[in-house]
C-alpha positions as CSV (number, residue, x, y, z in Angstrom):
1,M,127.1,88.6,43.1
2,Y,123.5,89.5,43.6
3,L,121.0,89.2,40.8
4,I,118.4,92.0,41.0
5,G,115.1,91.4,39.3
6,I,112.8,94.1,38.1
7,K,109.1,93.3,37.0
8,K,106.9,96.0,35.5
9,G,109.2,98.7,36.5
10,V,109.3,97.7,40.2
11,H,111.9,95.8,42.1
12,P,109.9,92.9,44.0
13,C,110.8,92.4,47.6
14,G,112.3,89.3,49.0
15,N,113.3,86.1,47.1
16,A,111.1,87.3,44.0
17,G,113.5,90.2,43.5
18,T,116.9,89.5,44.7
19,L,119.1,86.1,44.2
20,L,122.5,85.8,45.8
21,T,124.9,83.7,43.7
22,R,128.4,82.6,44.0
23,Y,129.0,81.8,40.3
24,K,131.7,83.9,38.6
25,A,131.7,82.4,35.1
26,E,129.7,84.7,32.9
27,Y,127.8,81.9,31.1
28,K,126.8,80.5,34.4
29,L,125.5,83.8,35.8
30,R,123.5,84.3,32.4
31,E,122.0,80.9,32.9
32,T,121.2,81.5,36.4
33,A,119.7,84.9,35.8
34,Q,117.3,83.4,32.9
35,R,116.2,80.8,35.3
36,F,115.6,83.5,38.0
37,A,113.7,85.6,35.5
38,S,111.5,82.7,34.3
39,M,110.8,81.6,37.9
40,Y,109.2,84.9,38.9
41,N,108.3,86.4,35.6
42,L,110.7,89.2,35.7
43,D,111.2,91.5,32.7
44,E,114.8,92.5,33.6
45,V,117.6,90.8,35.6
46,Y,120.8,92.6,36.5
47,G,124.2,91.8,38.2
48,L,125.2,93.6,41.3
49,Q,128.6,93.1,42.9
50,T,128.1,94.7,46.3
51,Y,124.8,95.6,48.3
52,S,125.7,98.7,50.2
53,Q,123.8,100.4,52.9
54,K,123.4,103.2,50.6
55,L,121.3,101.0,48.1
56,C,119.1,99.8,51.1
57,E,118.1,103.4,51.9
58,M,117.0,104.3,48.5
59,N,113.4,104.2,47.5
60,N,112.3,101.8,44.8
61,T,112.5,104.4,41.9
62,E,116.1,105.4,43.0
63,F,117.1,102.0,43.2
64,I,116.0,100.9,40.0
65,N,117.5,103.9,38.3
66,Y,120.9,103.1,40.0
67,V,120.7,99.3,39.0
68,R,119.8,100.2,35.4
69,Q,122.7,102.7,35.0
70,N,125.6,100.9,36.9
71,C,124.9,97.2,36.7
72,R,125.3,94.5,33.9
73,R,122.2,93.5,32.4
74,Y,121.6,89.7,31.9
75,V,118.0,89.5,30.9
């Protein structure tokens, strides 16, 4: 699962915005998301199951809207 971070309405690039985790337990995902948010001062963190080519081709605004509507929020 990918953890997608949003800071001030923008998805940061690189490690500050995306974290790949292999955890499946809900409590562990929430714990990791909270740690991720505090490390990079993120406002929101969502869980994304698959990162498709379609998502890579979106601009930042489209990507954030997609994540907010279709992914589970952890922070």
